[in-house]
C-alpha positions in Angstrom: -27.9 -6.6 16.6 -27.6 -2.8 16.1 -29.5 -0.8 18.8 -31.9 1.9 17.8 -30.0 5.2 17.1 -26.6 3.4 16.9 -24.5 4.5 14.1 -23.7 2.1 11.3 -20.0 1.1 10.9 -17.8 2.6 8.1 -18.7 0.5 5.1 -17.9 2.3 1.8 -17.4 -1.2 0.3 -21.2 -1.5 0.3 -21.3 1.0 -2.6 -19.7 -1.6 -4.8 -23.1 -2.9 -5.7 -24.3 0.6 -6.6 -21.3 1.2 -8.8 -21.8 -2.1 -10.6 -25.4 -1.1 -11.4 -25.0 2.6 -12.1 -21.4 3.1 -13.0 -21.1 5.7 -10.3 -21.5 6.3 -6.5 -22.6 9.2 -4.4 -19.0 10.3 -3.9 -18.2 10.1 -7.6 -21.4 11.8 -9.0 -21.6 15.4 -10.1 -23.1 17.3 -7.2 -25.7 18.8 -9.5 -27.2 15.3 -10.3 -26.3 13.4 -7.1 -28.9 11.1 -5.8 -29.5 10.1 -2.2 -26.6 8.9 -0.2 -26.5 5.5 1.5 -27.9 5.1 5.0 -24.5 5.6 6.5 -22.2 7.7 4.2 -19.1 9.3 5.7 -19.3 12.1 3.2 -22.3 13.3 5.1 -22.2 11.8 8.5 -18.4 12.6 9.1 -18.3 15.9 7.2 -16.3 17.7 9.9 -13.5 15.1 9.8 -13.4 15.1 6.1 -13.3 18.9 5.7 -10.7 19.3 8.5 -8.5 16.8 6.7 -9.0 18.3 3.3 -8.1 21.8 4.7 -4.6 20.4 5.5 -4.0 19.9 1.8 -4.4 23.6 1.1 -1.5 24.6 3.2 2.2 24.8 2.4 3.7 22.0 4.4 5.0 18.7 3.2 1.7 16.9 3.5 -0.1 19.5 1.4 2.6 19.3 -1.3 2.4 15.5 -1.4 -1.4 15.6 -1.7 -1.3 18.0 -4.6 1.5 16.2 -6.4 -0.3 12.8 -5.9 -3.4 14.3 -7.5 -1.4 15.6 -10.4 0.3 12.2 -10.9 -3.2 10.5 -10.8 -4.2 12.7 -13.8 -1.0 12.0 -15.7 -1.7 8.3 -15.4 -4.4 8.6 -18.0 -4.7 9.9 -21.5 -7.9 10.8 -23.4 -9.2 8.7 -26.3 -9.7 11.0 -29.3 -13.3 11.4 -30.3 -14.5 9.9 -27.0 -15.1 10.8 -23.4 -13.2 7.6 -22.4 -9.6 7.5 -21.1 -6.9 4.9 -21.2 -4.4 4.1 -18.4 -0.9 4.7 -19.7 1.5 4.3 -16.8 2.5 1.4 -14.7 3.0 1.7 -10.9 6.8 2.0 -11.5 6.2 5.0 -13.7 3.7 6.5 -11.2 6.4 6.2 -8.5 9.1 7.8 -10.6 6.8 10.7 -11.6 5.8 11.3 -8.0 9.4 11.4 -6.9 10.5 13.7 -9.7 7.6 16.2 -9.0 8.4 16.1 -5.3 12.1 16.9 -6.0 13.2 13.7 -4.2 16.6 12.2 -5.1 17.5 9.5 -2.6 15.2 6.6 -2.9 15.4 3.9 -0.3 14.4 0.3 -1.0 13.3 -2.0 1.8 13.5 -5.3 0.2 12.7 -8.9 1.0 15.7 -11.2 0.5 13.5 -13.3 -1.8 13.1 -10.4 -4.2 16.7 -9.1 -4.5 16.6 -9.5 -8.2 13.4 -7.5 -8.6 14.8 -4.8 -6.3 18.1 -4.7 -8.3 16.0 -4.2 -11.5 14.2 -1.3 -9.8 17.5 0.2 -8.6 18.8 0.1 -12.2 15.6 1.9 -13.4 15.9 4.5 -10.7 19.5 5.1 -11.5 18.7 5.5 -15.2 16.0 8.0 -14.2 18.5 10.2 -12.3 17.8 9.0 -8.7 20.2 7.6 -6.1 18.8 4.2 -4.9 19.8 2.7 -1.6 18.7 -0.7 -0.5 18.5 -2.7 2.7 17.7 -6.4 2.9 15.2 -7.7 5.5 17.7 -10.2 6.8 20.4 -7.6 7.5 22.4 -8.7 10.6 21.6 -12.4 10.1 20.2 -13.0 13.6 18.6 -16.3 14.3 14.8 -16.3 14.6 15.1 -18.0 18.0 16.4 -14.7 19.4 12.8 -13.4 18.9 11.7 -15.8 21.6 9.8 -18.1 19.3 10.1 -21.8 19.1 12.1 -23.9 16.6 8.8 -25.2 15.3 7.9 -21.7 14.0 10.7 -21.7 11.6 10.1 -22.4 7.9 12.6 -25.2 8.1 12.9 -26.3 11.8 16.3 -27.5 12.9 18.2 -25.2 10.5 19.7 -21.7 10.9 17.0 -19.2 9.8 17.6 -15.5 10.2 14.8 -13.2 11.4 13.6 -10.2 9.4 14.6 -6.9 10.9 12.3 -4.2 9.4 13.1 -1.6 12.1 16.8 -1.8 11.3 16.0 -1.5 7.6 14.1 1.7 8.2 16.7 3.1 10.6 19.5 2.4 8.2 17.6 4.3 5.4 16.9 7.0 7.9 20.6 7.3 8.6 21.3 7.5 4.9 18.8 10.4 4.6 16.5 9.0 2.0 13.7 11.2 0.7 11.3 8.4 0.0 11.3 4.6 0.8 9.8 1.8 -1.4 8.8 -1.5 0.0 9.6 -4.5 -2.2 7.9 -7.7 -0.9 8.3 -7.3 2.9 6.2 -9.8 4.9 2.9 -8.6 6.3 3.6 -7.1 9.7 7.2 -6.5 8.8 6.0 -3.9 6.2 4.0 -2.2 9.0 7.1 -1.9 11.3 9.1 -0.6 8.4 6.6 2.1 7.6 6.1 2.9 11.2 9.8 3.5 11.8 10.7 5.2 8.5 11.4 8.9 8.6 10.7 9.3 4.9 7.3 8.7 3.3 6.8 5.1 2.3 5.1 3.5 -0.7 4.7 -0.2 -1.6 5.6 -1.3 -5.0 5.5 -5.1 -4.5 3.2 -6.9 -2.0 4.5 -10.3 -1.1 2.2 -13.2 -2.0 4.0 -16.4 -2.3 1.1 -18.3 -4.0 -0.1 -15.8 -6.6 3.3 -14.5 -7.8 3.0 -11.4 -5.7 -0.4 -10.5 -7.0 -2.8 -10.6 -4.0 -5.6 -9.1 -6.0 -5.9 -12.5 -7.8 -7.5 -13.9 -4.6 -10.2 -11.2 -4.8 -10.8 -11.9 -8.4 -11.1 -15.6 -7.7 -13.8 -15.4 -5.1 -16.4 -17.0 -7.3 -14.4 -20.2 -7.6 -10.8 -20.9 -6.5 -10.8 -18.8 -3.4 -14.4 -19.1 -2.4 -13.2 -21.0 0.6 -12.2 -17.7 2.2 -15.9 -16.9 2.6 -16.8 -20.3 4.1 -13.8 -21.5 6.1 -11.8 -19.7 8.8 -8.1 -19.4 8.1 -6.5 -21.7 10.8 -3.6 -20.3 12.8 -1.7 -21.7 15.7 -2.3 -20.4 19.3 0.5 -18.4 20.6 1.7 -18.3 24.2 1.4 -15.0 26.0 
């Protein structure tokens, strides 16, 4: 139980209920008509951190430029509906990514791809080439080193008893670093492998496709299905094997 005077945890997701009822939240409201903030709202309780971070966007370094361009691209993603205050989304994530790269002046676009999505990555490479970019891609299984070399057991393979290469996301990132990419795009890397790729990439990283083997790479489907098909995730713990130290 929370002790008296103890700060509440970061929980902006709690404002989802407010948004569903009012169509807005404290952060999204016009300051002139803004109501009371929730009990723990980082916009007020963590004002120093927020303002210090925002000040970095007003400079002239790479982070500031990226923040401004990202805001511009966000605006370009929508178009007004004539005679209404409504707006329609007009661009896909692929178009968003292309627009950002063009406005940033980036040319070499790296693709860190899962071997299971080579076709999708090839289609992206064709689009990037047609848009005037130079795409470079590295597969997760580059080097073809058996998973056993990781120190895991045969039973942890997808198909025990067969040769099964391990993913090598650090090598993927380093090869793209060596090639001098301006920006890297993740296509379907496994959870964890995507983290290592992003951690070791010199270039900024964005994710275009998130791997989800069950939902056709649309993990949001699980969130939309909470009232029925995926209700089990709120009632049952996901069972995982114990790993040796």
